[in-house]
DRENDO-1510 file (C-alpha; in Angstrom, 1 decimal, always signed):
<recs>
REC; n; res; u; v; w
REC; 1; MET; -60.2; -202.6; +32.0 .
REC; 2; GLY; -59.9; -201.1; +28.5 .
REC; 3; LYS; -56.7; -200.5; +26.6 .
REC; 4; ARG; -55.1; -197.1; +26.8 .
REC; 5; LYS; -55.1; -195.1; +23.6 .
REC; 6; ARG; -51.7; -194.1; +22.4 .
REC; 7; TYR; -51.3; -190.5; +21.1 .
REC; 8; SER; -48.6; -189.4; +18.8 .
REC; 9; ALA; -45.6; -187.6; +20.2 .
REC; 10; GLU; -46.5; -184.6; +17.9 .
REC; 11; LEU; -49.9; -184.3; +19.5 .
REC; 12; GLN; -48.5; -184.6; +23.0 .
REC; 13; GLN; -45.9; -181.9; +22.2 .
REC; 14; GLU; -48.5; -179.6; +20.7 .
REC; 15; LEU; -50.8; -179.9; +23.7 .
REC; 16; VAL; -47.9; -179.3; +26.1 .
REC; 17; ARG; -47.1; -176.1; +24.0 .
REC; 18; LEU; -50.7; -175.0; +24.2 .
REC; 19; VAL; -50.8; -175.5; +28.0 .
REC; 20; ARG; -47.6; -173.5; +28.4 .
REC; 21; GLY; -49.2; -170.8; +26.2 .
REC; 22; GLY; -52.0; -170.4; +28.6 .
REC; 23; GLY; -54.5; -173.1; +27.6 .
REC; 24; SER; -56.1; -175.2; +30.4 .
REC; 25; PRO; -55.9; -179.0; +30.2 .
REC; 26; GLU; -59.7; -179.1; +30.7 .
REC; 27; GLN; -60.4; -176.8; +27.8 .
REC; 28; LEU; -57.9; -178.7; +25.6 .
REC; 29; ALA; -59.4; -182.0; +26.6 .
REC; 30; ARG; -62.8; -180.8; +25.4 .
REC; 31; GLU; -61.3; -179.7; +22.1 .
REC; 32; PHE; -59.0; -182.6; +21.5 .
REC; 33; GLU; -59.5; -186.2; +22.6 .
REC; 34; PRO; -57.0; -186.9; +25.4 .
REC; 35; SER; -58.2; -186.4; +29.0 .
REC; 36; ALA; -57.2; -183.4; +31.0 .
REC; 37; GLN; -55.2; -185.7; +33.3 .
REC; 38; ALA; -53.3; -187.1; +30.4 .
REC; 39; ILE; -52.4; -183.6; +29.2 .
REC; 40; ARG; -51.3; -182.6; +32.8 .
REC; 41; ASN; -49.2; -185.8; +32.8 .
REC; 42; TRP; -47.5; -184.9; +29.5 .
REC; 43; VAL; -46.8; -181.3; +30.7 .
REC; 44; ARG; -45.3; -182.8; +33.9 .
REC; 45; GLN; -43.1; -185.2; +32.0 .
REC; 46; ALA; -42.0; -182.5; +29.6 .
REC; 47; ASP; -41.0; -180.4; +32.6 .
REC; 48; LEU; -39.0; -183.4; +34.0 .
REC; 49; ASP; -37.3; -184.0; +30.7 .
REC; 50; GLU; -36.3; -180.3; +30.4 .
REC; 51; GLY; -35.0; -180.2; +34.0 .
REC; 52; THR; -37.5; -177.6; +35.2 .
REC; 53; ARG; -38.8; -180.2; +37.7 .
REC; 54; THR; -36.9; -182.7; +39.7 .
REC; 55; ASP; -39.6; -184.7; +41.4 .
REC; 56; GLY; -39.7; -187.7; +39.0 .
REC; 57; LEU; -37.8; -189.6; +36.4 .
REC; 58; LYS; -36.9; -188.2; +33.0 .
REC; 59; THR; -38.3; -190.2; +30.0 .
REC; 60; GLU; -34.8; -191.6; +29.3 .
REC; 61; GLU; -34.5; -192.8; +32.9 .
REC; 62; ARG; -38.0; -194.4; +32.8 .
REC; 63; GLU; -37.0; -196.3; +29.6 .
REC; 64; GLU; -33.8; -197.5; +31.2 .
REC; 65; LEU; -35.7; -198.6; +34.3 .
REC; 66; ALA; -38.2; -200.5; +32.2 .
REC; 67; ARG; -35.3; -202.1; +30.3 .
REC; 68; LEU; -33.5; -203.1; +33.5 .
REC; 69; ARG; -36.7; -204.6; +35.0 .
REC; 70; ARG; -37.2; -206.7; +31.9 .
REC; 71; GLU; -33.6; -207.8; +32.0 .
REC; 72; ASN; -33.8; -208.6; +35.7 .
REC; 73; ALA; -36.9; -210.7; +35.2 .
REC; 74; ARG; -35.2; -212.6; +32.3 .
REC; 75; LEU; -32.1; -213.2; +34.4 .
REC; 76; LYS; -34.2; -214.5; +37.4 .
REC; 77; GLU; -36.0; -216.9; +35.0 .
REC; 78; GLU; -32.7; -218.1; +33.6 .
REC; 79; ARG; -31.3; -218.6; +37.1 .
REC; 80; GLU; -34.4; -220.6; +38.1 .
REC; 81; ILE; -34.0; -222.8; +35.0 .
REC; 82; LEU; -30.3; -223.4; +35.6 .
REC; 83; SER; -31.0; -224.2; +39.3 .
REC; 84; LYS; -33.5; -226.8; +38.3 .
REC; 85; ALA; -31.2; -228.2; +35.7 .
REC; 86; ALA; -28.3; -228.4; +38.2 .
REC; 87; ALA; -30.6; -230.2; +40.7 .
REC; 88; TRP; -31.7; -232.7; +38.0 .
REC; 89; PHE; -28.1; -233.4; +36.9 .
REC; 90; ALA; -27.0; -233.9; +40.5 .
REC; 91; GLN; -29.9; -236.4; +41.0 .
REC; 92; GLU; -29.0; -238.3; +37.8 .
REC; 93; THR; -25.3; -238.4; +38.8 .
REC; 94; GLU; -26.2; -239.7; +42.2 .
REC; 95; LYS; -28.4; -242.5; +40.6 .
REC; 96; LYS; -25.5; -243.5; +38.3 .
REC; 97; SER; -23.0; -243.6; +41.1 .
REC; 98; LYS; -25.3; -245.8; +43.2 .
REC; 99; ARG; -25.8; -248.2; +40.3 .
REC; 100; SER; -22.1; -248.4; +39.6 .
REC; 101; SER; -21.2; -248.9; +43.3 .
REC; 102; SER; -23.7; -251.7; +43.7 .
REC; 103; SER; -22.3; -253.7; +40.8 .
</recs>
């Protein structure tokens, strides 16, 4: 699967403006490089961000969700590491107490 090409915010905004001005995503896709579906997605996201649609997340909310998911994954990893460290220390403490009680 190939990497997605990133388009500048300026190009995205301009294509959204052109669609709102009456241009079709298909016609704009032929004229510019992004696919018609990408253009439709940008128009949808702009509508969400502006509050004219409510059937999805605003860009700000998407960014927060991504940040929280990354943070959650990091916290899960840290918890797993601490859990393993605690088990290891408990095992070492048990070994030491058995050695000292058998003396």
